[in-house]
Backbone bond lengths (Angstrom), bond angles and torsions (degrees), N, CA, C in turn:
res aa  C-N    CA-C-N  psi(-1)  N-CA   C-N-CA  omega(-1)  CA-C   N-CA-C  phi
1 M - - - 1.464 - - 1.530 110.33 -
2 S 1.309 116.15 137.49 1.464 120.00 176.79 1.525 109.59 -80.07
3 K 1.318 115.66 156.74 1.454 120.75 -179.11 1.528 110.17 -119.19
4 I 1.335 114.61 152.52 1.456 120.43 178.89 1.519 108.64 -141.10
5 N 1.302 116.27 144.56 1.465 120.48 179.09 1.529 110.86 -72.52
6 V 1.327 115.41 143.85 1.465 121.69 174.64 1.523 107.14 -109.27
7 V 1.337 115.96 125.56 1.467 120.15 -177.90 1.525 110.37 -112.56
8 D 1.340 115.54 162.34 1.459 119.03 173.82 1.530 108.57 -95.81
9 M 1.315 116.57 -174.49 1.463 120.19 -175.63 1.528 112.53 -69.87
10 A 1.322 116.27 -12.35 1.468 120.55 177.69 1.528 111.27 -93.30
11 G 1.325 116.54 -1.51 1.457 120.20 178.82 1.512 113.99 88.72
12 K 1.323 117.71 5.55 1.468 121.96 -178.12 1.527 109.36 -87.58
13 V 1.342 116.54 133.78 1.459 121.24 177.85 1.520 109.23 -69.94
14 V 1.344 115.67 123.70 1.458 119.99 -176.85 1.527 112.74 -111.63
15 S 1.333 117.10 -22.07 1.465 120.33 179.44 1.527 109.32 -166.23
16 E 1.316 114.45 -174.47 1.458 120.76 178.99 1.524 108.02 -130.11
17 L 1.322 116.15 142.00 1.468 120.60 -176.38 1.520 110.28 -122.62
18 E 1.321 116.04 131.35 1.459 121.18 175.37 1.523 108.85 -85.38
19 L 1.326 116.00 126.48 1.462 121.20 -179.03 1.520 110.00 -96.17
20 N 1.321 116.29 138.59 1.461 121.39 177.64 1.525 109.11 -72.56
21 D 1.329 116.28 120.78 1.467 120.23 -177.04 1.523 112.64 -66.26
22 A 1.332 117.69 -20.03 1.457 120.54 178.47 1.523 111.62 -70.20
23 V 1.334 116.17 -19.48 1.475 121.31 -179.42 1.524 111.00 -112.18
24 F 1.314 116.95 -43.34 1.462 121.32 -172.83 1.538 113.63 -110.65
25 G 1.341 117.17 5.83 1.453 118.24 -175.68 1.519 115.10 -132.07
26 I 1.329 117.54 21.71 1.467 119.10 179.37 1.531 110.30 -89.52
27 K 1.330 115.86 165.84 1.459 120.23 175.24 1.528 108.03 -77.01
28 P 1.327 119.14 120.30 1.472 120.96 -176.94 1.527 112.44 -57.92
29 N 1.323 115.13 132.11 1.460 122.06 178.82 1.532 108.31 -99.53
30 K 1.329 116.82 104.11 1.463 121.18 -175.26 1.524 112.39 -66.19
31 T 1.328 116.78 -34.00 1.467 120.04 179.87 1.521 111.24 -64.37
32 A 1.328 116.55 -43.92 1.467 121.00 179.45 1.522 110.86 -65.10
33 M 1.344 116.61 -41.88 1.464 120.04 179.80 1.530 111.02 -64.99
34 H 1.337 116.51 -40.06 1.469 120.11 178.41 1.525 110.66 -62.52
35 S 1.337 116.66 -43.74 1.467 120.59 179.32 1.525 111.25 -61.78
36 A 1.333 116.47 -40.12 1.466 120.72 -179.21 1.523 111.73 -68.34
37 V 1.334 117.29 -39.31 1.464 121.11 -179.92 1.528 110.81 -67.71
38 V 1.331 116.57 -44.77 1.473 120.43 178.98 1.530 109.93 -61.93
39 N 1.333 116.94 -41.41 1.458 121.45 178.70 1.526 111.29 -63.46
40 Y 1.341 116.92 -43.36 1.467 121.25 179.58 1.531 111.01 -62.04
41 L 1.325 116.90 -46.40 1.463 120.32 -178.20 1.530 111.40 -66.97
42 A 1.330 117.05 -36.63 1.471 120.26 177.94 1.521 110.37 -65.10
43 N 1.328 116.53 -38.92 1.466 120.21 -179.02 1.523 113.07 -72.27
44 Q 1.335 117.25 -15.75 1.468 120.50 176.93 1.525 111.99 -81.78
45 R 1.331 117.33 -16.76 1.463 120.32 -176.54 1.528 110.84 -69.57
46 H 1.328 116.20 138.01 1.464 120.63 -179.91 1.519 111.87 -83.02
47 G 1.319 117.47 -29.61 1.459 120.47 178.61 1.513 113.33 63.97
48 T 1.350 117.05 36.93 1.465 120.23 -176.93 1.531 113.05 -98.61
49 Q 1.332 117.46 2.54 1.462 119.20 -178.83 1.531 110.33 -64.53
50 S 1.337 116.13 142.59 1.462 119.51 -176.94 1.519 110.82 -154.61
51 T 1.317 116.62 141.16 1.463 122.08 174.40 1.521 109.39 -123.35
52 L 1.326 116.23 160.08 1.469 121.25 -179.60 1.525 110.33 -90.60
53 T 1.321 116.16 131.62 1.457 120.55 174.79 1.529 109.04 -85.86
54 R 1.324 117.39 177.20 1.472 120.71 -178.29 1.530 112.47 -64.47
55 T 1.326 116.62 -20.64 1.468 119.16 178.35 1.520 112.08 -82.79
56 E 1.360 117.20 -11.67 1.458 120.25 -174.27 1.521 114.00 -107.93
57 V 1.337 119.41 -18.49 1.460 120.66 177.47 1.524 109.32 -79.14
58 S 1.346 115.37 153.01 1.466 118.80 -177.09 1.521 111.10 -80.89
59 G 1.318 116.07 153.63 1.468 121.66 177.30 1.521 112.37 93.42
60 G 1.331 114.24 -170.76 1.462 120.07 175.94 1.515 114.38 72.56
61 G 1.324 116.23 34.11 1.460 118.45 -176.09 1.524 115.01 -79.21
62 R 1.322 118.00 -16.44 1.465 118.71 -178.93 1.531 109.65 -137.62
63 K 1.319 115.45 165.88 1.465 119.86 177.80 1.532 109.49 -66.43
64 P 1.350 117.05 138.39 1.472 118.45 -179.59 1.533 113.30 -68.58
65 W 1.309 118.25 -27.42 1.464 123.67 173.32 1.517 108.99 -155.51
66 R 1.352 114.49 169.84 1.455 117.35 -176.17 1.530 111.15 -67.53
67 Q 1.289 114.72 162.78 1.466 120.71 -172.19 1.524 112.59 -63.09
68 K 1.348 117.38 -43.91 1.466 119.47 -171.57 1.533 111.20 -127.68
69 G 1.311 115.31 157.21 1.453 120.63 170.73 1.511 116.55 90.43
70 T 1.318 118.95 2.70 1.471 119.92 -177.45 1.528 112.80 -99.20
71 G 1.316 117.41 -17.27 1.460 120.72 -174.78 1.520 112.38 88.47
72 H 1.344 116.47 -12.08 1.460 120.45 176.96 1.529 110.72 -86.62
73 A 1.306 115.66 161.67 1.462 119.14 170.42 1.521 108.41 -68.95
74 R 1.308 116.27 148.07 1.461 119.74 -178.44 1.530 110.32 -66.62
75 Q 1.317 115.43 139.17 1.470 122.03 -178.80 1.522 109.01 -137.13
76 G 1.331 115.32 138.39 1.458 119.01 179.48 1.515 113.10 -102.71
77 S 1.338 117.56 -20.44 1.467 120.59 -176.47 1.520 109.78 -160.63
78 T 1.319 116.02 148.34 1.470 119.95 175.91 1.536 111.28 -84.89
79 R 1.312 116.19 5.27 1.460 119.40 178.75 1.526 111.82 -112.19
80 A 1.323 116.71 17.57 1.460 121.52 172.54 1.535 108.56 -70.78
81 P 1.324 119.28 158.27 1.474 121.63 -174.66 1.522 115.57 -56.14
82 Q 1.344 118.24 -29.20 1.464 119.19 -176.85 1.527 113.11 -80.03
83 W 1.327 117.51 -6.39 1.459 120.95 -179.74 1.530 110.84 -94.39
84 R 1.340 114.87 150.18 1.460 120.15 172.02 1.522 108.66 -62.84
85 H 1.351 115.88 136.60 1.459 123.35 -174.86 1.528 112.27 68.88
86 G 1.317 116.61 11.97 1.462 119.97 177.66 1.521 111.53 -78.03
87 G 1.316 115.86 173.85 1.462 120.71 179.17 1.522 111.31 -73.80
88 I 1.301 115.94 165.98 1.462 121.78 179.63 1.521 109.30 -94.12
89 A 1.333 116.31 129.99 1.464 120.50 178.04 1.528 109.85 -86.98
90 L 1.307 116.66 127.91 1.469 122.78 174.77 1.533 112.78 58.91
91 G 1.343 116.86 32.62 1.462 120.67 178.83 1.523 111.94 -77.78
92 P 1.340 117.19 168.75 1.467 120.32 -179.13 1.525 112.30 -70.48
93 K 1.320 114.99 147.90 1.458 122.84 175.57 1.534 108.04 -129.93
94 P 1.326 118.23 156.31 1.471 119.13 -179.90 1.516 112.47 -52.60
95 R 1.335 115.44 133.79 1.462 121.11 -179.86 1.518 109.11 -156.28
96 S 1.294 116.67 163.27 1.454 122.27 176.65 1.522 109.76 -98.58
97 Y 1.335 115.69 133.68 1.461 120.81 178.55 1.539 111.35 -98.48
98 R 1.314 117.24 5.11 1.461 120.88 -175.59 1.521 112.16 -68.48
99 Y 1.322 115.15 141.87 1.458 121.03 171.19 1.522 107.86 -155.59
100 A 1.293 117.27 163.62 1.464 121.96 -176.89 1.516 110.27 -111.85
101 I 1.329 115.62 149.73 1.457 120.31 173.23 1.520 108.62 -112.71
102 N 1.315 115.67 161.41 1.448 121.68 -178.30 1.533 111.32 -56.10
103 K 1.332 117.16 138.86 1.459 121.92 -177.58 1.533 112.18 -59.46
104 K 1.328 116.86 -40.05 1.470 120.22 -179.61 1.524 111.23 -66.93
105 V 1.330 116.61 -35.75 1.467 120.31 177.45 1.517 110.05 -67.11
106 R 1.336 116.55 -41.09 1.461 121.59 179.49 1.539 111.02 -63.07
107 Q 1.324 116.35 -42.77 1.473 120.04 179.00 1.527 111.31 -68.07
108 L 1.333 116.07 -40.05 1.465 119.93 178.15 1.528 110.70 -63.03
109 A 1.327 116.10 -38.42 1.468 120.52 179.82 1.526 111.21 -65.08
110 I 1.341 117.01 -42.64 1.472 120.88 177.81 1.523 110.61 -61.47
111 K 1.316 116.64 -47.81 1.469 120.75 -179.11 1.529 111.39 -65.29
112 S 1.328 116.53 -35.88 1.464 120.38 177.98 1.517 110.86 -65.95
113 A 1.340 117.06 -42.31 1.463 120.98 179.66 1.529 111.07 -65.71
114 L 1.329 116.94 -41.52 1.465 121.03 178.93 1.532 110.72 -65.71
115 S 1.327 116.16 -43.34 1.467 120.36 178.89 1.519 111.13 -63.64
116 G 1.337 115.96 -36.33 1.460 120.30 178.32 1.518 112.27 -63.76
117 K 1.326 116.82 -37.18 1.468 120.36 178.29 1.536 111.12 -67.11
118 V 1.330 115.89 -37.45 1.467 119.65 177.90 1.531 109.95 -67.88
119 L 1.336 116.60 -44.09 1.471 121.17 179.53 1.521 111.44 -60.59
120 D 1.334 116.52 -39.42 1.468 121.19 -178.07 1.527 112.86 -85.63
121 Q 1.341 115.99 3.12 1.467 122.19 -179.63 1.537 111.64 56.20
122 E 1.324 115.34 40.38 1.466 121.63 179.04 1.528 112.27 -108.14
123 M 1.328 116.32 4.36 1.457 120.52 -179.53 1.529 109.70 -99.79
124 I 1.329 116.07 129.72 1.468 122.20 179.16 1.523 108.34 -123.41
125 V 1.327 116.38 121.89 1.463 121.23 179.19 1.529 108.87 -98.84
126 V 1.333 115.41 125.07 1.462 121.50 179.75 1.524 108.57 -108.81
127 D 1.308 116.34 136.50 1.463 121.49 -178.72 1.528 111.02 -55.27
128 A 1.316 117.09 -47.98 1.468 122.68 177.68 1.519 108.54 -163.61
129 I 1.329 116.03 144.64 1.464 120.86 176.53 1.527 107.66 -118.44
130 T 1.312 115.85 109.46 1.467 120.90 -178.27 1.528 109.66 -139.37
131 T 1.309 115.24 156.82 1.459 121.04 174.23 1.524 108.31 -151.10
132 D 1.319 116.25 143.27 1.467 120.97 -177.17 1.525 112.99 -85.00
133 E 1.322 116.21 -12.62 1.463 119.54 -178.16 1.524 109.95 -146.75
134 F 1.327 115.50 167.43 1.458 121.16 177.43 1.526 107.68 -79.97
135 K 1.326 116.94 96.19 1.452 119.61 -174.81 1.533 109.81 -143.68
136 T 1.318 115.55 113.97 1.457 121.00 -179.34 1.529 111.64 -63.02
137 K 1.319 116.70 -35.51 1.457 121.05 -176.81 1.526 111.71 -60.34
138 T 1.332 116.74 -33.52 1.468 120.29 178.77 1.521 110.58 -61.03
139 M 1.333 116.32 -44.24 1.459 120.82 -179.07 1.525 111.06 -71.49
140 V 1.338 116.68 -37.38 1.467 120.65 178.55 1.530 109.73 -61.73
141 N 1.315 116.41 -45.13 1.465 120.77 179.53 1.523 111.79 -63.93
142 M 1.331 116.59 -39.12 1.465 120.16 179.48 1.524 110.89 -64.47
143 L 1.330 116.30 -47.42 1.465 120.55 -179.01 1.528 111.19 -62.18
144 K 1.309 116.02 -37.59 1.469 119.96 177.99 1.523 111.00 -67.14
145 A 1.338 116.59 -40.01 1.472 121.17 -177.55 1.523 112.30 -67.99
146 I 1.346 116.70 -35.26 1.474 119.12 -177.33 1.528 112.31 -93.15
147 G 1.343 116.58 0.18 1.460 120.38 177.52 1.514 113.98 77.36
148 A 1.325 116.62 38.83 1.465 121.32 -179.59 1.527 110.48 -125.48
149 E 1.325 115.68 51.76 1.466 120.09 -178.30 1.520 112.51 -84.86
150 D 1.338 116.32 -11.83 1.457 120.25 179.21 1.533 109.17 -83.43
151 K 1.321 116.98 -168.75 1.466 122.14 179.57 1.531 109.96 -55.93
152 T 1.330 116.31 117.41 1.465 120.19 -167.30 1.521 112.14 -130.36
153 L 1.340 114.76 141.18 1.462 122.04 171.52 1.525 107.82 -113.87
154 I 1.338 116.77 124.11 1.467 122.10 178.65 1.524 108.22 -105.29
155 V 1.325 116.30 121.88 1.466 121.36 -178.31 1.530 109.35 -109.12
156 L 1.329 115.62 120.35 1.466 122.09 179.49 1.523 109.51 -103.40
157 D 1.334 116.54 161.56 1.468 119.11 178.28 1.529 111.90 -84.43
158 G 1.319 117.05 -8.57 1.462 121.86 177.74 1.515 109.88 -167.10
159 V 1.322 116.45 -178.10 1.462 120.98 -178.89 1.519 110.26 -78.27
160 D 1.334 116.34 121.17 1.471 122.92 175.22 1.532 106.60 -128.65
161 N 1.320 115.73 97.20 1.463 120.85 -173.37 1.520 113.31 -59.63
162 K 1.326 117.73 -33.52 1.463 120.06 -179.35 1.537 110.83 -67.08
163 V 1.324 115.87 -42.07 1.471 119.61 178.26 1.525 110.55 -69.56
164 I 1.324 116.60 -44.60 1.476 121.43 -177.25 1.524 110.55 -61.66
165 K 1.341 117.32 -47.00 1.461 120.41 -177.31 1.531 111.90 -74.65
166 S 1.330 116.27 -28.20 1.463 119.48 177.82 1.527 110.65 -69.18
167 A 1.329 117.16 -28.57 1.468 121.37 -179.17 1.521 112.69 -94.31
168 A 1.339 116.84 -8.61 1.467 120.63 -172.22 1.526 113.55 -64.29
169 N 1.342 117.76 -30.91 1.461 120.86 -176.24 1.528 113.67 -90.93
170 I 1.327 116.83 1.79 1.467 120.06 -179.24 1.524 108.92 -88.46
171 A 1.326 116.13 126.42 1.466 120.57 -178.81 1.520 110.83 -62.84
172 D 1.330 116.01 139.54 1.471 123.31 175.57 1.526 113.18 63.01
173 V 1.332 117.31 25.01 1.464 120.78 175.67 1.530 108.34 -122.47
174 K 1.321 115.76 128.66 1.467 121.02 179.26 1.516 109.04 -127.50
175 T 1.329 116.55 140.24 1.463 120.79 176.15 1.523 109.24 -112.21
176 T 1.315 115.80 146.77 1.461 121.42 176.94 1.520 108.79 -150.65
177 Q 1.318 116.60 171.17 1.459 121.44 177.81 1.528 108.98 -106.46
178 V 1.308 115.16 157.75 1.459 120.11 -175.37 1.526 111.94 -61.04
179 N 1.340 117.08 -30.69 1.470 119.36 -179.50 1.521 112.70 -82.13
180 A 1.337 117.42 -4.34 1.468 121.17 178.64 1.524 111.53 -116.02
181 L 1.319 116.39 13.16 1.465 121.39 -176.51 1.528 110.84 -69.25
182 N 1.327 116.41 137.92 1.463 119.84 177.87 1.524 110.27 -136.81
183 V 1.314 115.65 160.92 1.469 122.47 -174.13 1.525 111.23 -63.40
184 Y 1.330 117.22 -39.67 1.461 120.54 -177.45 1.528 111.06 -59.35
185 D 1.333 117.02 -47.47 1.467 120.60 -179.07 1.532 111.60 -64.42
186 I 1.340 116.37 -37.88 1.468 119.62 179.87 1.528 110.50 -63.90
187 L 1.324 116.15 -46.09 1.470 120.26 -177.14 1.527 112.31 -74.37
188 N 1.333 116.45 -23.48 1.456 120.69 -174.14 1.528 113.37 -84.67
189 C 1.339 117.41 -0.41 1.466 119.92 -179.91 1.524 110.71 -111.23
190 N 1.327 115.55 155.16 1.461 120.84 176.37 1.529 111.87 -92.17
191 K 1.326 116.23 -25.81 1.462 121.08 176.58 1.527 108.61 -130.02
192 F 1.325 115.10 127.52 1.469 121.95 -178.46 1.530 108.03 -106.97
193 V 1.325 115.73 100.15 1.471 121.70 -177.12 1.525 108.31 -99.47
194 I 1.325 115.87 124.32 1.464 119.44 -176.08 1.531 109.20 -138.38
195 V 1.325 115.91 141.03 1.466 119.14 178.45 1.526 109.34 -77.14
196 K 1.333 115.87 153.95 1.466 121.52 -174.77 1.529 111.97 -58.66
197 S 1.321 116.72 -42.57 1.468 120.01 -178.84 1.529 111.98 -65.02
198 A 1.338 117.55 -29.40 1.466 120.85 177.83 1.523 110.69 -71.27
199 V 1.339 116.80 -34.67 1.465 120.70 175.86 1.523 109.84 -60.63
200 E 1.328 116.39 -43.95 1.462 121.33 -179.96 1.537 111.33 -63.44
201 K 1.325 116.52 -37.43 1.465 119.85 178.29 1.531 111.09 -67.82
202 L 1.339 116.66 -39.76 1.459 119.65 177.34 1.521 111.55 -61.89
203 E 1.316 115.95 -40.43 1.473 119.93 179.83 1.524 110.87 -67.59
204 E 1.333 117.28 -34.53 1.474 120.57 176.75 1.522 111.49 -63.34
205 V 1.333 115.88 -39.45 1.476 120.54 -174.45 1.529 111.77 -80.93
206 Y 1.345 116.87 -43.90 1.462 119.65 -169.43 1.526 115.02 -103.07
207 A 1.323 119.02 -11.82 1.468 120.19 -177.01 1.529 110.37 -69.73
């Protein structure tokens, strides 16, 4: 098992944690991670785009000219797609882009992303992240002390409104809970900050 230092909010090493190689020590599978990211982004789409067909635009109640004898091509309505202000042919309509991927692929992708952070030395384990008040400065000081001033994802073991709201105004910092962790967020950060208890929960679920 590989080991990683556990620091406090002041950046001081307080202990050492053994990581389960089944979760944090596998060879990253790029195909699985790509599938998980594409699936996540597709599921975020609202699919509310819509265009009007020829039956939905106003006007066009009669033929613009008689069928024969005018020298023009025959036309049935001024709201056909080829006319100005006409309806749209084969345009988008509201739809859902959601789809599911295999559970084993999803788990492999999570473990691959976590292992990649350990390999790249971008994972920082904090003993505990707490604050007694809603104060952005507390979180700014913590991130500076542990060396996570770049694009950062903070993973908590549960909902802590004081920590979440204290970090909300910091640019390029996102907080999430261990049960809401996804591959896209893991890969999209430069520093992966996670509390010790959240690491233990991940190992319980994915080991």
